[in-house]
C-alpha positions as CSV (number, residue, x, y, z in Angstrom):
1,M,0.1,-0.1,-0.2
2,L,1.8,3.6,-0.2
3,S,0.5,6.7,2.1
4,V,1.3,10.1,1.2
5,T,1.4,11.9,4.2
6,N,1.8,16.3,3.8
7,S,2.7,18.2,6.5
8,Y,3.3,22.4,7.3
9,Y,5.1,23.7,10.1
10,P,3.5,27.4,10.2
11,I,6.6,28.0,12.6
12,T,9.5,27.1,10.3
13,Q,7.4,28.0,7.5
14,T,8.5,24.5,6.5
15,Y,6.2,21.6,4.3
16,E,7.6,18.0,4.4
17,Q,6.0,15.3,2.4
18,T,5.8,11.7,3.2
19,V,5.9,8.6,1.1
20,T,5.5,5.1,2.7
21,L,5.5,2.4,0.7
22,D,4.4,-1.0,2.9
23,L,6.7,-3.8,1.3
24,T,6.0,-6.0,3.9
25,E,3.5,-8.7,1.9
26,Y,5.8,-8.9,-0.8
27,G,8.9,-10.1,2.1
28,L,10.4,-6.7,1.8
29,P,11.0,-3.9,4.9
30,N,8.7,-0.7,4.2
31,Q,9.9,1.9,2.5
32,V,10.2,6.0,3.7
33,F,10.5,8.9,1.6
34,R,10.7,12.0,3.3
35,T,10.6,15.8,1.2
36,T,11.0,19.2,2.6
37,W,10.0,23.0,1.2
38,K,10.5,26.2,3.0
39,L,9.1,29.4,2.4
40,T,11.2,31.5,1.1
41,P,10.8,34.8,2.6
42,D,12.0,37.5,-0.7
43,K,9.2,35.8,-2.5
44,P,5.9,35.9,-1.9
45,Y,4.1,31.9,-2.3
46,T,7.2,30.4,-3.6
47,A,9.2,27.6,-1.7
48,M,12.7,26.0,-2.0
49,M,13.4,22.2,-1.5
50,T,16.1,21.9,1.3
51,S,15.6,18.1,1.1
52,K,18.9,16.5,0.3
53,K,17.4,14.9,-2.7
54,P,13.7,15.0,-4.3
55,L,11.8,12.3,-4.7
56,A,12.4,10.5,-7.6
57,E,15.8,10.2,-7.0
58,Q,15.2,9.0,-3.5
59,F,13.5,6.1,-5.6
60,S,16.5,5.4,-8.1
61,E,19.1,5.0,-4.9
62,A,16.6,3.0,-2.8
63,Y,16.2,0.7,-6.4
64,P,19.2,1.5,-8.4
65,G,19.2,0.1,-12.3
66,I,15.4,1.2,-13.1
67,P,15.5,4.1,-15.5
68,M,15.3,7.2,-13.8
69,D,11.7,8.5,-16.1
70,E,9.9,5.1,-14.0
71,W,10.5,6.7,-11.1
72,E,10.0,10.4,-12.4
73,S,6.6,9.6,-13.9
74,L,5.7,7.6,-10.2
75,V,6.2,10.9,-8.4
76,Y,3.9,12.4,-10.6
77,S,1.7,10.0,-10.5
78,I,1.7,10.6,-6.7
79,D,2.2,14.1,-6.5
80,D,-1.5,14.2,-8.8
81,A,-3.4,11.8,-6.1
82,H,-5.9,13.8,-4.5
83,D,-8.2,10.7,-3.7
84,I,-8.4,7.3,-3.1
85,T,-9.2,6.1,-6.9
86,S,-6.0,8.5,-7.3
87,M,-4.3,6.8,-4.7
88,E,-4.7,3.7,-5.7
89,E,-3.4,4.7,-9.3
90,A,0.1,6.0,-7.9
91,W,0.5,2.3,-5.7
92,T,-0.6,0.4,-9.2
93,A,2.3,2.4,-11.0
94,F,4.9,1.2,-8.0
95,L,4.1,-2.3,-8.4
96,D,3.8,-2.2,-12.3
97,I,8.0,-1.3,-11.9
98,Y,7.9,-3.2,-8.4
99,F,6.7,-6.4,-10.9
100,R,8.5,-4.9,-14.5
101,Y,12.0,-4.9,-13.0
102,D,11.7,-7.7,-10.6
103,L,12.6,-5.9,-7.4
104,G,11.1,-8.7,-4.9
105,E,13.7,-11.0,-6.6
106,E,16.4,-10.1,-4.0
107,A,13.9,-11.1,-0.9
108,D,13.7,-14.3,-2.5
109,D,17.5,-15.1,-2.4
């Protein structure tokens, strides 16, 4: 299951997105990815990323050898997920990558 949590912290004016992949039913540990943003004080309605790596790059490091465009496409799906149906579609997009590239084989060794 895929879950996305978005949090805003007014005191620090930071936004955090946490993406969790529950992979236990596939024999793998859960994966948690975080991106953080901070409001830019000199420009209204703008922010800059403060996490070291964007979400697609974090996926790529967790699952090496898969083309970056696969992860970028997944991130677009996650960013566009605003209801239960689109969250299910984002999870299905991850599972498509998971099975296409045999990510579970390492757990079977």
